[in-house]
Structure formats: structure tokens, C-alpha cells
C-alpha positions as CSV (number, residue, x, y, z in Angstrom):
1,M,54.1,46.6,98.6
2,N,51.3,46.7,101.2
3,L,48.8,45.8,98.5
4,L,50.9,42.8,97.5
5,K,51.1,41.7,101.2
6,K,47.3,42.0,101.6
7,I,46.7,40.0,98.4
8,G,49.2,37.3,99.6
9,G,47.5,37.2,103.0
10,L,44.1,36.8,101.4
11,M,45.4,34.0,99.2
12,A,46.8,32.2,102.2
13,I,43.5,32.6,104.1
14,A,41.6,31.2,101.1
15,L,44.0,28.3,100.8
16,F,43.6,27.6,104.5
17,L,39.8,27.7,104.3
18,G,39.8,25.5,101.3
19,T,42.0,22.9,103.0
20,S,39.8,23.1,106.1
21,L,36.7,22.5,104.1
22,I,38.2,19.4,102.6
23,A,39.4,18.2,106.0
24,Q,35.8,18.4,107.3
25,K,34.5,16.0,104.8
26,N,34.0,12.4,105.9
27,V,34.7,9.1,104.2
28,A,33.7,5.6,105.2
29,V,36.0,2.7,104.6
30,V,33.5,0.0,103.7
31,T,35.7,-3.0,102.9
32,F,39.1,-4.2,103.9
33,Y,40.1,-7.6,102.7
34,A,42.8,-9.8,101.1
35,D,42.2,-12.2,98.2
36,K,43.9,-15.5,98.8
37,H,43.6,-16.5,95.1
38,I,47.0,-15.8,93.5
39,D,46.6,-14.7,89.9
40,F,48.8,-16.8,87.5
41,S,48.1,-15.2,84.1
42,Q,51.7,-14.0,83.8
43,L,52.8,-17.6,83.9
44,D,50.7,-18.8,81.0
45,G,49.3,-21.5,83.3
46,D,47.1,-24.4,82.4
47,V,44.4,-26.4,84.3
48,A,47.0,-28.0,86.5
49,L,48.3,-24.6,87.7
50,A,44.7,-23.4,88.2
51,A,44.1,-26.4,90.4
52,G,47.3,-25.8,92.4
53,V,46.3,-22.2,93.1
54,A,42.8,-23.3,94.2
55,S,44.3,-25.9,96.5
56,L,46.7,-23.3,98.0
57,S,43.9,-20.8,98.7
58,E,42.0,-23.5,100.6
59,N,45.0,-24.6,102.7
60,D,44.7,-23.5,106.3
61,N,48.4,-23.1,106.6
62,F,48.4,-20.4,103.9
63,N,47.4,-17.9,106.5
64,L,47.4,-14.3,105.2
65,Q,45.4,-13.0,108.1
66,P,48.4,-11.6,110.0
67,V,49.6,-9.9,106.8
68,L,46.2,-8.3,106.4
69,N,46.0,-7.3,110.0
70,N,49.4,-5.6,109.8
71,F,48.3,-3.7,106.7
72,H,45.1,-2.6,108.5
73,E,47.1,-1.2,111.4
74,T,49.4,0.6,109.1
75,F,46.5,2.0,107.1
76,F,44.7,3.5,110.0
77,T,47.8,4.6,111.9
78,D,50.0,5.9,109.1
79,Y,47.9,6.3,106.0
80,T,44.7,8.0,107.2
81,P,46.4,11.0,108.7
82,Q,47.7,11.7,105.2
83,F,44.3,12.0,103.6
84,P,42.9,15.5,103.2
85,F,39.6,14.3,104.7
86,N,38.3,12.5,107.8
87,V,37.9,8.8,107.9
88,L,34.8,7.6,109.8
89,P,35.5,5.5,112.9
90,E,35.4,1.8,111.9
91,S,32.8,1.0,114.6
92,E,30.3,3.3,112.8
93,V,30.7,1.2,109.7
94,I,31.0,-2.4,110.9
95,N,28.3,-2.1,113.6
96,N,25.7,-0.6,111.1
97,V,22.8,-3.1,110.9
98,E,22.2,-2.4,107.2
99,Y,25.9,-2.9,106.5
100,Q,26.0,-6.2,108.4
101,A,23.1,-7.5,106.3
102,Y,24.5,-6.4,103.0
103,E,25.4,-8.9,100.2
104,S,27.9,-7.9,97.6
105,K,26.7,-7.5,94.0
106,R,29.6,-9.8,92.9
107,G,29.0,-12.5,95.5
108,E,32.1,-12.0,97.6
109,T,30.1,-11.7,100.8
110,S,28.6,-15.2,100.3
111,D,32.2,-16.5,100.8
112,E,31.9,-15.5,104.5
113,D,29.1,-18.0,105.0
114,R,31.1,-21.0,103.7
115,N,33.3,-23.3,105.7
116,K,36.5,-21.4,106.7
117,F,38.5,-24.0,104.9
118,F,37.1,-22.9,101.5
119,Q,37.3,-19.1,102.1
120,R,38.9,-17.1,99.3
121,Y,38.4,-13.7,100.9
122,L,40.0,-12.8,104.2
123,T,38.6,-9.6,105.8
124,Y,39.7,-7.6,108.7
125,E,37.3,-8.4,111.6
126,G,33.8,-6.9,111.0
127,Y,34.2,-6.0,107.3
128,K,32.4,-7.4,104.3
129,P,34.5,-8.3,101.2
130,M,33.3,-6.4,98.1
131,G,34.9,-5.1,95.0
132,N,33.9,-2.1,92.9
133,T,31.3,-2.9,90.3
134,L,31.4,0.2,88.0
135,L,27.7,0.2,87.5
136,K,26.3,3.4,89.1
137,K,22.7,2.3,89.5
138,N,23.5,-1.2,90.8
139,S,26.9,-1.1,92.4
140,N,28.5,-1.8,95.7
141,E,29.7,1.8,95.8
142,T,26.1,3.2,95.3
143,A,24.7,0.7,97.9
144,M,27.2,1.8,100.5
145,L,26.5,5.5,99.8
146,E,22.8,4.7,100.4
147,I,23.6,3.0,103.7
148,F,26.0,5.7,104.9
149,K,24.0,8.8,103.9
150,D,26.0,11.2,106.0
151,V,29.4,10.6,104.5
152,D,30.9,12.4,101.5
153,G,32.5,9.3,100.0
154,V,33.1,5.6,100.4
155,M,36.5,3.8,100.2
156,L,37.3,0.3,99.2
157,V,40.7,-1.2,100.3
158,N,42.1,-4.6,99.5
159,I,45.2,-6.6,98.7
160,E,45.7,-9.0,95.8
161,Y,48.5,-11.3,94.7
162,A,50.0,-12.5,91.5
163,F,52.8,-14.8,90.3
164,V,55.4,-13.1,88.2
165,K,58.3,-14.6,86.3
166,K,61.8,-13.8,87.6
167,T,64.9,-13.2,85.5
168,V,66.4,-16.4,86.8
169,P,65.0,-19.2,84.5
170,F,62.4,-21.5,86.0
171,T,61.7,-19.3,89.0
172,A,58.7,-17.2,90.0
173,G,58.1,-14.4,92.6
174,I,55.0,-12.9,94.1
175,Q,53.6,-9.5,93.4
176,A,51.4,-7.8,96.1
177,F,48.9,-5.2,94.9
178,V,47.3,-2.7,97.2
179,K,44.1,-1.1,95.9
180,I,42.6,1.9,97.5
181,Q,39.5,3.3,95.7
182,L,37.4,6.3,96.7
183,Y,34.0,7.3,95.3
184,N,32.1,10.5,96.0
185,R,28.3,11.0,96.7
186,E,27.6,10.9,93.0
187,G,29.2,7.5,92.7
188,K,32.0,9.0,90.7
189,K,35.6,7.8,91.2
190,V,37.7,10.3,93.1
191,F,40.8,8.2,92.9
192,K,42.0,4.7,92.4
193,I,45.4,3.8,93.8
194,R,46.9,0.6,92.6
195,K,50.5,0.0,93.7
196,Y,52.5,-3.2,93.7
197,A,55.8,-4.6,94.8
198,T,57.6,-7.9,94.0
199,S,59.1,-10.3,96.5
200,K,62.8,-10.3,96.7
201,K,62.9,-14.1,96.9
202,S,61.6,-16.7,94.5
203,V,60.2,-20.2,94.2
204,A,61.2,-22.8,91.7
205,I,59.0,-23.6,88.7
206,V,58.7,-27.4,88.1
207,G,56.9,-28.6,85.0
208,G,55.5,-25.1,84.4
209,I,54.0,-24.9,87.9
210,P,55.6,-22.9,90.8
211,I,56.1,-24.7,94.1
212,M,53.0,-23.8,96.1
213,T,53.6,-25.1,99.5
214,P,52.5,-22.5,102.2
215,D,55.9,-22.6,103.8
216,K,57.5,-21.5,100.5
217,L,55.0,-19.0,99.3
218,L,53.8,-17.3,102.5
219,P,57.1,-15.6,103.2
220,L,57.1,-14.2,99.6
221,C,53.6,-12.8,100.1
222,E,54.7,-11.3,103.4
223,N,57.8,-9.7,101.9
224,A,56.0,-8.3,98.8
225,T,53.2,-6.9,101.0
226,A,55.7,-5.2,103.3
227,E,57.5,-3.7,100.3
228,V,54.4,-2.2,98.7
229,I,53.0,-0.9,102.0
230,E,56.3,1.0,102.7
231,D,56.5,2.3,99.2
232,L,52.9,3.5,99.2
233,N,53.3,5.2,102.5
234,K,55.9,7.5,100.9
235,K,53.7,8.5,98.0
236,L,50.1,8.4,99.4
237,K,49.8,12.0,100.5
238,K,50.8,13.4,97.1
239,I,48.5,11.0,95.3
240,A,45.5,11.7,97.5
241,A,45.9,15.5,97.5
242,K,45.7,15.7,93.7
243,S,42.2,14.2,93.7
244,A,40.8,15.6,96.9
245,K,38.9,18.4,95.1
246,K,36.7,15.8,93.4
247,L,35.3,14.7,96.7
């Protein structure tokens, strides 16, 4: 019995030490943005629908910045304590001179230099918009790991939106997608979380095109985002813990 207790005690200590080692690792969040371009592939849209989506994303009244800011607050207040590693203070990322000068491999950062009216990508203050490029030797992930040499991984966070057909004929809703991707020092994917939720309300589809006035669509984006943030908050710890050993 004493031997079993000793073995159990040693296992508990080993587990504690393993958890502590993971917790001591550091990850830098290197992008935090929302894409204002609403995907319409599920609606089988044509050129007219594409033009409508483009016009919407360029409309100043279609302001997703408060939605993004709210998600940012939730992420760093509620999400980061659930990760089995430390998240680098944002100031160490956004105030880095090399980071400030960086241009994304996919051209998202050039969007920052355009007139605000034409911006597609909304970032939380100080961040650069960038997606994963999946090319180890010439990717945003690899570039970020070269800039932030002292971290064990880099994380990319963003929100995307898409139209989705509702069960009621000639109506469409909005789906909000939250993407959280983590890459280790080798540039390998540790995890990729992609969760979505659909807005409870809908907009009418007229002539194959959903009504795209900001006052109609913005509440749907807000609702869908709130739903997916709440749902992910319940599942994040379990998802992250499964992949932590890859960091």
C-alpha cells in the first residue's frame, strides 16, 4: 500500500512538473483582426451579389470595430487564462520595430495604408492583419518567429463572416467564424480552432441578393459573434490542452 502511495505521489509530482513546464512557455499573439468582406459562396451568388458585398465592406456605417474590440477584451480577459502557456504582453508585440515594419506575404497589411473608406481588414489597435500562408520557408508564421525569437510559438486570431441560407424561404442569416491558430518554433501547427455560430435573426433575399444595408446586417454580425464567443469560451480549455504538448 505504501509503495502504491509513493508511486501515486511521484506521478502527481511528474504531472505537476509537466504542467508547470508548459505554463512557462510563451506565445506571442501577432495578429488580431476582423474581415469585413462577407463570404457569399453558400448563396450561389453572381456578380451583382459580389458588388453588393464589396459596397457593404466599404460603407463607413458597417462598423465592426466595436465587435472586434469586444472580442479582444474577452480573448485577453477570459480566453488567455485557459491556455496552458503564457501569452506575451501585447505591448511587446505591437511596439516591436520589426513588427511595425512588417508587410504580410498575402498583402493584407497594405490595406492599412489605404483610405479608411476602402479598408477590408479591421485590426485591434497596433496589430497588423495577416493570415497563415502554410509555406514554412516563406510564411507569415515563420517571419513572426524570426522577429520574436524568444517565444515558443506565435498565434493568429481573426473573425470572418459568411452569409448562410435560413430554413425560411428567401431569407439569409450571418455566420461568424472565430479562428485561432498556433504555430511552434518549427513552424508546425500546434492547433487550429475554427468555431462558428449563426445569427438568430435573418434578412430578406430579394432577386437572389440579401438586403445589405448596415442597419440590417450589423445586428446580425453582432449577434453571431456574441454567440460564437460564448460557445468557444466553454470549450477552449479542453481544445487547447489536447494540443499543448506539441508546443
